[in-house]
DSSP file (Angstrom, degrees, kcal/mol; ACC not computed):
  #  RESIDUE AA STRUCTURE BP1 BP2  ACC     N-H-->O    O-->H-N    N-H-->O    O-->H-N    TCO  KAPPA ALPHA  PHI   PSI    X-CA   Y-CA   Z-CA
    1    1 A M              0   0    0      0, 0.0     2,-0.3     0, 0.0    50,-0.1   0.000 360.0 360.0 360.0 129.8  -10.8   -3.4  -21.3
    2    2 A T        -     0   0    0      1,-0.1    43,-0.0     2,-0.0    42,-0.0  -0.886 360.0-144.1-122.3 156.1   -8.7   -6.5  -21.4
    3    3 A T        -     0   0    0     -2,-0.3     3,-0.1     2,-0.2    -1,-0.1   0.701  26.3-143.7 -89.2 -21.4   -5.8   -7.5  -23.6
    4    4 A K        +     0   0    0      1,-0.2     2,-0.4     0, 0.0    -2,-0.0   0.855  58.4 127.6  57.6  36.9   -6.8  -11.2  -23.9
    5    5 A V        -     0   0    0     36,-0.1    -1,-0.2     4,-0.0    -2,-0.2  -0.983  59.9-123.9-124.8 133.2   -3.1  -12.1  -23.8
    6    6 A S     >  -     0   0    0     -2,-0.4     4,-2.2     1,-0.1     5,-0.1  -0.315  24.7-114.9 -71.2 160.4   -1.7  -14.7  -21.4
    7    7 A L  H  > S+     0   0    0      1,-0.2     4,-2.0     2,-0.2     5,-0.2   0.851 116.3  56.8 -64.2 -33.9    1.1  -13.7  -19.0
    8    8 A F  H  >>S+     0   0    0      2,-0.2     4,-3.2     1,-0.2     5,-0.5   0.914 108.1  46.4 -64.9 -41.9    3.5  -16.1  -20.8
    9    9 A I  H  >5S+     0   0    0      1,-0.2     4,-2.0     3,-0.2    -2,-0.2   0.912 110.9  53.3 -65.1 -41.3    2.8  -14.3  -24.1
   10   10 A A  H  <5S+     0   0    0     -4,-2.2    -1,-0.2     1,-0.2    -2,-0.2   0.857 119.3  34.5 -62.3 -34.8    3.3  -10.9  -22.5
   11   11 A N  H  <5S+     0   0    0     -4,-2.0    -2,-0.2    -5,-0.1    -1,-0.2   0.885 135.4  18.7 -86.6 -41.9    6.7  -12.0  -21.1
   12   12 A Y  H  <5S-     0   0    0     -4,-3.2    -3,-0.2     2,-0.3    -2,-0.2   0.546  92.3-123.2-114.0  -9.6    8.1  -14.2  -23.7
   13   13 A G  S  <<S+     0   0    0     -4,-2.0     2,-0.3    -5,-0.5    -4,-0.2   0.602  82.3  69.1  80.1  10.5    6.1  -13.5  -26.9
   14   14 A R  S    S-     0   0    0     -6,-0.5    -2,-0.3     3,-0.0    -1,-0.2  -0.967  86.1 -92.3-151.7 165.0    4.9  -17.0  -27.5
   15   15 A E        -     0   0    0     -2,-0.3     2,-0.5    -3,-0.1     0, 0.0  -0.476  46.1-103.5 -77.7 153.0    2.6  -19.6  -26.0
   16   16 A L        -     0   0    0     -2,-0.1     2,-0.5     2,-0.0    -1,-0.1  -0.658  37.0-164.1 -76.7 124.7    3.9  -22.1  -23.5
   17   17 A R        -     0   0    0     -2,-0.5    -3,-0.0     1,-0.2    -1,-0.0  -0.957  13.7-174.4-114.2 126.7    4.4  -25.5  -25.1
   18   18 A I        +     0   0    0     -2,-0.5     2,-0.2     2,-0.0    -1,-0.2   0.926  69.8  57.6 -82.6 -50.0    4.8  -28.6  -22.9
   19   19 A E  S    S-     0   0    0      2,-0.0     2,-0.5     1,-0.0     0, 0.0  -0.515  73.5-146.4 -84.2 152.4    5.5  -31.2  -25.6
   20   20 A I        -     0   0    0     -2,-0.2     2,-0.6     0, 0.0    -2,-0.0  -0.973   8.8-167.3-121.1 128.7    8.5  -30.8  -28.0
   21   21 A D    >   -     0   0    0     -2,-0.5     3,-0.8     1,-0.1    -2,-0.0  -0.943   2.7-170.4-117.1 110.6    8.4  -32.0  -31.6
   22   22 A I  T 3  S+     0   0    0     -2,-0.6    -1,-0.1     1,-0.2     0, 0.0   0.848  85.4  56.3 -68.8 -34.3   11.8  -32.1  -33.1
   23   23 A R  T 3  S+     0   0    0      2,-0.1    -1,-0.2     0, 0.0     2,-0.2   0.609  80.5 114.5 -74.7 -10.7   10.5  -32.8  -36.7
   24   24 A R    <   -     0   0    0     -3,-0.8     2,-0.8     1,-0.1    -3,-0.0  -0.418  54.1-156.4 -67.3 128.3    8.3  -29.7  -36.6
   25   25 A K        +     0   0    0     -2,-0.2     2,-0.4     2,-0.0    -1,-0.1  -0.892  21.1 170.4-106.2 105.5    9.3  -27.1  -39.1
   26   26 A E        -     0   0    0     -2,-0.8     2,-0.4     0, 0.0    -2,-0.0  -0.914  36.4-113.1-119.1 148.1    8.1  -23.7  -38.1
   27   27 A K        -     0   0    0     -2,-0.4     2,-0.3     1,-0.1    -2,-0.0  -0.591  31.4-131.7 -78.1 129.8    9.0  -20.4  -39.5
   28   28 A M        -     0   0    0     -2,-0.4     2,-0.2     1,-0.1    -1,-0.1  -0.616  18.8-123.5 -83.9 140.0   11.0  -18.2  -37.2
   29   29 A E        -     0   0    0     -2,-0.3    -1,-0.1     1,-0.1     2,-0.0  -0.557  29.5-105.1 -81.3 144.4    9.9  -14.7  -36.8
   30   30 A K     >  -     0   0    0     -2,-0.2     4,-2.6     1,-0.1     5,-0.2  -0.365  26.0-120.8 -67.7 150.5   12.3  -11.9  -37.5
   31   31 A A  H  > S+     0   0    0      1,-0.2     4,-2.6     2,-0.2     5,-0.2   0.879 112.4  51.3 -62.0 -39.9   13.8  -10.1  -34.5
   32   32 A T  H  > S+     0   0    0      2,-0.2     4,-2.3     1,-0.2    -1,-0.2   0.907 111.1  47.8 -66.5 -40.3   12.5   -6.7  -35.5
   33   33 A E  H  > S+     0   0    0      2,-0.2     4,-2.7     1,-0.2    -2,-0.2   0.916 112.2  50.1 -64.4 -41.8    9.0   -8.1  -36.0
   34   34 A F  H  X S+     0   0    0     -4,-2.6     4,-2.7     1,-0.2    -2,-0.2   0.923 110.8  49.2 -60.6 -44.9    9.2   -9.8  -32.6
   35   35 A A  H  X S+     0   0    0     -4,-2.6     4,-2.3     2,-0.2    -2,-0.2   0.899 112.0  48.1 -63.4 -41.5   10.3   -6.6  -31.0
   36   36 A V  H  X S+     0   0    0     -4,-2.3     4,-2.2     2,-0.2    -1,-0.2   0.922 113.2  47.9 -64.7 -44.5    7.5   -4.6  -32.5
   37   37 A R  H  X S+     0   0    0     -4,-2.7     4,-2.3     1,-0.2    -2,-0.2   0.919 112.9  48.1 -63.6 -43.2    4.9   -7.2  -31.5
   38   38 A M  H  X S+     0   0    0     -4,-2.7     4,-2.7     1,-0.2    -1,-0.2   0.896 110.2  52.1 -64.7 -39.8    6.2   -7.4  -27.9
   39   39 A K  H  X S+     0   0    0     -4,-2.3     4,-2.2    -5,-0.2    -1,-0.2   0.913 110.0  49.0 -62.7 -42.1    6.3   -3.6  -27.7
   40   40 A R  H  X S+     0   0    0     -4,-2.2     4,-2.3     2,-0.2    -2,-0.2   0.921 112.1  48.2 -63.2 -44.3    2.6   -3.4  -28.8
   41   41 A I  H  X S+     0   0    0     -4,-2.3     4,-2.4     1,-0.2    -2,-0.2   0.926 111.7  49.7 -61.8 -44.8    1.6   -6.1  -26.3
   42   42 A Q  H  X S+     0   0    0     -4,-2.7     4,-2.2     1,-0.2    -1,-0.2   0.878 110.2  50.7 -63.4 -38.3    3.5   -4.3  -23.5
   43   43 A E  H  X S+     0   0    0     -4,-2.2     4,-2.1     2,-0.2    -1,-0.2   0.915 110.7  49.0 -65.1 -43.0    1.8   -1.0  -24.3
   44   44 A E  H  X S+     0   0    0     -4,-2.3     4,-2.2     1,-0.2    -2,-0.2   0.919 112.3  48.3 -61.9 -43.5   -1.7   -2.6  -24.3
   45   45 A I  H  X S+     0   0    0     -4,-2.4     4,-2.8     1,-0.2     5,-0.2   0.890 108.6  54.7 -64.5 -39.1   -0.9   -4.2  -21.0
   46   46 A G  H  X S+     0   0    0     -4,-2.2     4,-2.2     2,-0.2    -1,-0.2   0.903 108.5  48.3 -60.2 -42.3    0.3   -0.9  -19.6
   47   47 A V  H  X S+     0   0    0     -4,-2.1     4,-2.2     2,-0.2    -2,-0.2   0.925 113.3  47.2 -63.7 -45.4   -3.0    0.8  -20.5
   48   48 A V  H  X S+     0   0    0     -4,-2.2     4,-2.3     1,-0.2    -2,-0.2   0.913 112.5  49.0 -64.9 -42.9   -5.0   -2.0  -19.0
   49   49 A L  H  X S+     0   0    0     -4,-2.8     4,-2.5     1,-0.2    -1,-0.2   0.881 109.4  52.7 -64.4 -37.8   -3.0   -2.0  -15.8
   50   50 A K  H  X S+     0   0    0     -4,-2.2     4,-2.3    -5,-0.2    -1,-0.2   0.917 110.3  47.8 -63.4 -43.4   -3.2    1.8  -15.5
   51   51 A K  H  X S+     0   0    0     -4,-2.2     4,-2.3     2,-0.2    -2,-0.2   0.912 112.4  49.1 -63.3 -42.5   -7.1    1.6  -15.8
   52   52 A A  H  X S+     0   0    0     -4,-2.3     4,-2.5     1,-0.2    -2,-0.2   0.897 110.6  51.0 -63.8 -39.9   -7.2   -1.1  -13.2
   53   53 A Q  H  X S+     0   0    0     -4,-2.5     4,-2.3     2,-0.2    -2,-0.2   0.915 110.4  48.4 -64.0 -43.3   -5.0    0.9  -10.8
   54   54 A E  H  X S+     0   0    0     -4,-2.3     4,-2.4     2,-0.2    -2,-0.2   0.896 111.7  50.0 -63.8 -40.2   -7.2    4.0  -11.2
   55   55 A E  H  X S+     0   0    0     -4,-2.3     4,-2.3     2,-0.2    -2,-0.2   0.912 111.0  48.7 -65.3 -42.6  -10.3    1.9  -10.5
   56   56 A M  H  X S+     0   0    0     -4,-2.5     4,-2.5     2,-0.2    -2,-0.2   0.898 111.8  49.8 -63.8 -39.5   -8.7    0.3   -7.4
   57   57 A K  H  X S+     0   0    0     -4,-2.3     4,-2.7     2,-0.2    -2,-0.2   0.916 110.1  50.6 -64.5 -42.5   -7.7    3.8   -6.2
   58   58 A R  H  X S+     0   0    0     -4,-2.4     4,-0.8     1,-0.2    -2,-0.2   0.922 112.8  46.0 -61.5 -43.9  -11.2    5.1   -6.7
   59   59 A Q  H  X S+     0   0    0     -4,-2.3     4,-0.5     1,-0.2     3,-0.4   0.896 114.4  47.5 -66.2 -40.0  -12.7    2.2   -4.8
   60   60 A A  H >< S+     0   0    0     -4,-2.5     3,-0.8     1,-0.2     4,-0.3   0.883 110.2  52.2 -69.4 -37.8  -10.2    2.6   -1.9
   61   61 A D  H >< S+     0   0    0     -4,-2.7     3,-0.7     1,-0.2    -1,-0.2   0.664  90.8  79.5 -73.1 -15.3  -10.7    6.3   -1.7
   62   62 A R  H 3< S+     0   0    0     -4,-0.8    -1,-0.2    -3,-0.4    -2,-0.2   0.880 101.1  36.0 -59.8 -38.4  -14.5    5.9   -1.4
   63   63 A G  T << S+     0   0    0     -3,-0.8    -1,-0.2    -4,-0.5     2,-0.2   0.435  99.7  98.9 -96.7   0.7  -14.2    5.0    2.3
   64   64 A R    <   -     0   0    0     -3,-0.7     2,-0.3    -4,-0.3    -3,-0.0  -0.544  53.9-157.6 -89.5 153.4  -11.4    7.3    3.2
   65   65 A K        -     0   0    0     -2,-0.2     2,-0.1     1,-0.0    -2,-0.1  -0.866  33.2 -84.9-123.4 163.3  -11.7   10.6    4.9
   66   66 A K        -     0   0    0     -2,-0.3     2,-0.2     1,-0.1    -1,-0.0  -0.379  46.7-115.5 -65.9 139.7   -9.4   13.6    5.0
   67   67 A A        -     0   0    0      1,-0.1     2,-0.1    -2,-0.1    -1,-0.1  -0.496  31.7-109.8 -75.1 145.4   -6.7   13.5    7.7
   68   68 A E        -     0   0    0     -2,-0.2     2,-0.6     1,-0.1    -1,-0.1  -0.469  25.5-126.4 -74.2 147.8   -6.9   16.1   10.4
   69   69 A V        -     0   0    0     -2,-0.1     2,-0.3     2,-0.0    -1,-0.1  -0.862  25.4-158.0 -97.9 120.9   -4.2   18.8   10.4
   70   70 A W        -     0   0    0     -2,-0.6     2,-0.3     4,-0.0    36,-0.0  -0.777   6.4-165.8-101.8 143.6   -2.5   19.1   13.7
   71   71 A K    >   -     0   0    0     -2,-0.3     3,-1.7    34,-0.0    32,-0.2  -0.854  34.6 -86.7-122.6 159.2   -0.6   22.2   14.9
   72   72 A V  T 3  S+     0   0    0     -2,-0.3    32,-0.2     1,-0.2     3,-0.1  -0.385 115.0  27.7 -61.6 142.6    1.8   22.8   17.8
   73   73 A E  T 3  S+     0   0    0     30,-2.5    -1,-0.2     1,-0.3    31,-0.1   0.352  88.6 133.0  80.6  -2.1    0.0   23.6   21.1
   74   74 A D    <   -     0   0    0     -3,-1.7    29,-2.3    29,-0.1     2,-0.5  -0.433  56.3-126.0 -69.2 154.6   -3.1   21.6   20.0
   75   75 A R  E     +A  102   0A   0     27,-0.2     2,-0.3    -3,-0.1    27,-0.2  -0.908  32.6 177.5-107.0 132.1   -4.5   19.3   22.7
   76   76 A V  E     -A  101   0A   0     25,-2.9    25,-3.2    -2,-0.5     2,-0.4  -0.925  28.5-120.6-131.2 154.9   -5.0   15.6   21.8
   77   77 A M  E     -A  100   0A   0     -2,-0.3     2,-0.5    23,-0.2    23,-0.2  -0.793  27.6-131.0 -94.2 139.8   -6.1   12.5   23.6
   78   78 A L  E     -A   98   0A   0     20,-1.8    20,-3.0    21,-1.1     2,-0.2  -0.793  17.5-133.0 -94.1 125.1   -3.6    9.6   23.7
   79   79 A S  E     -A   97   0A   0     -2,-0.5     3,-0.3    18,-0.2    18,-0.2  -0.529   6.1-155.4 -76.5 141.0   -5.0    6.1   22.7
   80   80 A T    >   +     0   0    0     16,-2.3     3,-0.8    -2,-0.2    17,-0.1   0.252  63.3 111.0 -97.4  11.5   -4.2    3.2   25.0
   81   81 A K  T 3  S+     0   0    0     15,-0.3    -1,-0.2     1,-0.2    16,-0.1   0.893  90.3  23.2 -55.0 -47.1   -4.6    0.7   22.3
   82   82 A D  T 3  S+     0   0    0     -3,-0.3     2,-0.3     2,-0.1    -1,-0.2   0.279 100.8 107.2-106.4  10.1   -0.9   -0.3   22.0
   83   83 A L    <   -     0   0    0     -3,-0.8     2,-0.5    37,-0.0    37,-0.0  -0.634  58.7-143.4 -89.7 148.5    0.3    0.8   25.5
   84   84 A V        -     0   0    0     -2,-0.3     2,-0.5     0, 0.0    -2,-0.1  -0.952  11.9-164.0-112.8 124.7    1.1   -1.7   28.2
   85   85 A F        -     0   0    0     -2,-0.5     3,-0.1     3,-0.2     9,-0.0  -0.927   8.7-164.2-109.9 129.6    0.2   -0.8   31.8
   86   86 A K  S    S+     0   0    0     -2,-0.5    -1,-0.1     1,-0.2     0, 0.0   0.816  86.4  51.1 -80.3 -31.3    1.8   -2.8   34.7
   87   87 A K  S    S+     0   0    0      1,-0.0    -1,-0.2     2,-0.0    -2,-0.0   0.636  94.7  76.4 -86.2 -13.9   -0.6   -1.8   37.4
   88   88 A R        -     0   0    0      1,-0.1    -3,-0.2    -3,-0.1     6,-0.1  -0.874  65.0-159.7-102.0 121.2   -3.9   -2.6   35.6
   89   89 A P  S    S+     0   0    0      0, 0.0     2,-0.4     0, 0.0    -1,-0.1   0.841  70.7  42.0 -71.4 -35.3   -4.5   -6.4   35.6
   90   90 A A    >   -     0   0    0      1,-0.1     3,-1.2     0, 0.0     4,-0.4  -0.919  67.3-140.2-121.2 140.2   -7.0   -6.6   32.7
   91   91 A K  G >  S+     0   0    0     -2,-0.4     3,-1.4     1,-0.3    -1,-0.1   0.843 103.3  61.2 -62.8 -33.5   -7.0   -4.9   29.3
   92   92 A K  G 3  S+     0   0    0      1,-0.3    -1,-0.3    -3,-0.1     4,-0.1   0.686  98.7  57.9 -70.0 -15.4  -10.7   -4.4   29.5
   93   93 A L  G <  S+     0   0    0     -3,-1.2     2,-0.3     2,-0.1    -1,-0.3   0.538  86.3  96.2 -89.2  -7.1  -10.3   -2.3   32.6
   94   94 A V  S <  S-     0   0    0     -3,-1.4   -14,-0.1    -4,-0.4    -3,-0.0  -0.651  83.9-110.6 -84.7 137.5   -8.0    0.2   30.9
   95   95 A D        -     0   0    0     -2,-0.3   -15,-0.1     1,-0.1    -1,-0.1  -0.290  19.2-127.3 -62.4 151.5   -9.6    3.4   29.6
   96   96 A Q  S    S+     0   0    0      1,-0.1   -16,-2.3   -17,-0.1     2,-0.3   0.868  92.9  23.4 -70.5 -36.3   -9.7    3.7   25.8
   97   97 A Y  E    S-A   79   0A   0    -18,-0.2     2,-0.5   -17,-0.1   -18,-0.2  -0.945  72.7-141.5-130.1 152.4   -8.0    7.1   25.8
   98   98 A V  E     -A   78   0A   0    -20,-3.0   -20,-1.8    -2,-0.3     3,-0.1  -0.966  48.3 -64.3-118.2 120.8   -5.8    8.8   28.4
   99   99 A D  E     -     0   0A   0     -2,-0.5   -21,-1.1   -22,-0.2     2,-0.4   0.570  65.4 -71.8  33.5 172.2   -6.1   12.6   29.2
  100  100 A L  E     -A   77   0A   0    -23,-0.2     2,-0.3    -3,-0.1   -23,-0.2  -0.837  50.2-170.8 -96.6 133.7   -5.4   15.5   26.9
  101  101 A Y  E     -A   76   0A   0    -25,-3.2   -25,-2.9    -2,-0.4     2,-0.3  -0.934  21.9-116.7-127.1 151.3   -1.8   16.3   26.0
  102  102 A I  E     -A   75   0A   0     11,-0.5    11,-2.1    -2,-0.3     2,-0.5  -0.651  26.8-122.5 -88.4 139.5   -0.2   19.2   24.3
  103  103 A I  E     -B  112   0B   0    -29,-2.3   -30,-2.5    -2,-0.3     9,-0.2  -0.700  26.0-178.9 -82.6 127.1    1.6   18.7   20.9
  104  104 A D  E     +     0   0B   0      7,-3.8     2,-0.3    -2,-0.5     8,-0.2   0.851  67.8   4.2 -88.5 -42.9    5.2   19.9   21.0
  105  105 A K  E     -B  111   0B   0      6,-1.2     6,-2.7   -34,-0.1     2,-0.4  -0.998  58.4-154.6-149.6 143.4    6.2   19.1   17.4
  106  106 A V  E     +B  110   0B   0     -2,-0.3     4,-0.2     4,-0.2   -34,-0.1  -0.985  35.4 130.6-124.9 124.0    4.5   17.9   14.2
  107  107 A V  S    S-     0   0    0      2,-2.6     3,-0.1    -2,-0.4    -1,-0.0   0.110  93.1 -44.7-127.1-110.8    6.3   16.1   11.4
  108  108 A N  S    S+     0   0    0     -2,-0.1    18,-0.6     2,-0.0     2,-0.3   0.460 138.4  36.7 -96.6  -8.3    4.8   12.8   10.1
  109  109 A V  E    S- C   0 125B   0     16,-0.2    -2,-2.6     2,-0.0     2,-0.4  -0.793  89.9-112.8-130.4 173.1    4.3   11.9   13.8
  110  110 A I  E     -BC 106 124B   0     14,-2.8    14,-3.0    -2,-0.3     2,-0.6  -0.931  13.2-149.8-115.4 134.7    3.4   14.0   16.8
  111  111 A K  E     -BC 105 123B   0     -6,-2.7    -7,-3.8    -2,-0.4    -6,-1.2  -0.916  24.8-160.0-100.6 122.7    5.7   14.7   19.8
  112  112 A L  E     -B  103   0B   0     10,-2.6     2,-1.0    -2,-0.6    -9,-0.2  -0.640  24.3-122.4-103.3 156.5    3.6   15.1   23.0
  113  113 A Q        +     0   0    0    -11,-2.1   -11,-0.5    -2,-0.2    -2,-0.0  -0.845  45.9 176.9 -92.8  98.3    4.3   16.7   26.3
  114  114 A L        -     0   0    0     -2,-1.0     8,-0.1   -13,-0.1   -13,-0.0  -0.744  33.6-103.6-104.8 151.6    3.7   13.7   28.6
  115  115 A P    >   -     0   0    0      0, 0.0     3,-1.3     0, 0.0    -1,-0.1  -0.369  31.4-117.3 -67.6 154.4    4.1   13.5   32.3
  116  116 A T  T 3  S+     0   0    0      1,-0.3    -2,-0.0     3,-0.1     0, 0.0   0.729 111.0  68.9 -67.3 -20.9    7.3   11.7   33.5
  117  117 A S  T 3  S+     0   0    0      2,-0.1     2,-0.8     1,-0.1    -1,-0.3   0.770  83.4  80.1 -69.0 -24.2    5.2    9.0   35.2
  118  118 A M  S <  S-     0   0    0     -3,-1.3     2,-1.3     1,-0.1    -4,-0.1  -0.761  72.0-159.6 -83.9 112.9    4.1    7.8   31.8
  119  119 A R        +     0   0    0     -2,-0.8     2,-0.3     2,-0.0    -1,-0.1  -0.465  49.5 108.3 -97.1  63.9    7.1    5.7   30.7
  120  120 A I  S    S-     0   0    0     -2,-1.3     2,-0.1   -37,-0.0    -6,-0.1  -0.862  79.0 -80.5-129.2 167.3    6.5    5.7   26.9
  121  121 A H        -     0   0    0     -2,-0.3    -2,-0.0     1,-0.1    -1,-0.0  -0.419  33.2-136.3 -67.4 141.4    8.1    7.3   24.0
  122  122 A L  S    S+     0   0    0     -2,-0.1   -10,-2.6   -11,-0.1     2,-0.6   0.734  85.8  78.0 -72.6 -22.2    7.1   11.0   23.5
  123  123 A V  E     +C  111   0B   0    -12,-0.2     2,-0.3   -14,-0.0   -12,-0.2  -0.796  63.6 177.2 -95.0 123.2    6.7   10.6   19.7
  124  124 A V  E     -C  110   0B   0    -14,-3.0   -14,-2.8    -2,-0.6     2,-0.2  -0.880  31.5-104.1-125.2 156.3    3.5    8.9   18.6
  125  125 A N  E     -C  109   0B   0     -2,-0.3     2,-0.6   -16,-0.2   -16,-0.2  -0.484  36.8-112.7 -76.7 146.4    2.0    8.0   15.3
  126  126 A I              0   0    0    -18,-0.6    -1,-0.1     1,-0.2     0, 0.0  -0.715 360.0 360.0 -81.4 120.0   -1.0   10.1   14.0
  127  127 A S              0   0    0     -2,-0.6    -1,-0.2   -60,-0.0    -2,-0.0   0.253 360.0 360.0-162.3 360.0   -4.1    8.0   13.9
């Protein structure tokens, strides 16, 4: 469903005119009529935008899967994707995941029990 209304009409209630003709005599619309017309246009646009938003959500959710639920004391593997190691010369020689670690706390992120030799923050993002 489309409104067939330009963005300029939706915002200002009239078409954009580049040239100006001073001699032109045009009838001015009453303020109440203008307000009613603008309200109708805005409602139509709202309906169309809502449908477009629902369609985009449906398309985006098609490829998504449910997130796993993590609990305290679960064991997880730590990804090395964003970690920097000083002793390993090449990124391709670093393992993709590092050991299993126990979850201490779960909020929107996970707090892990890491060994002291790993000098990274204990709180990591869930992914």
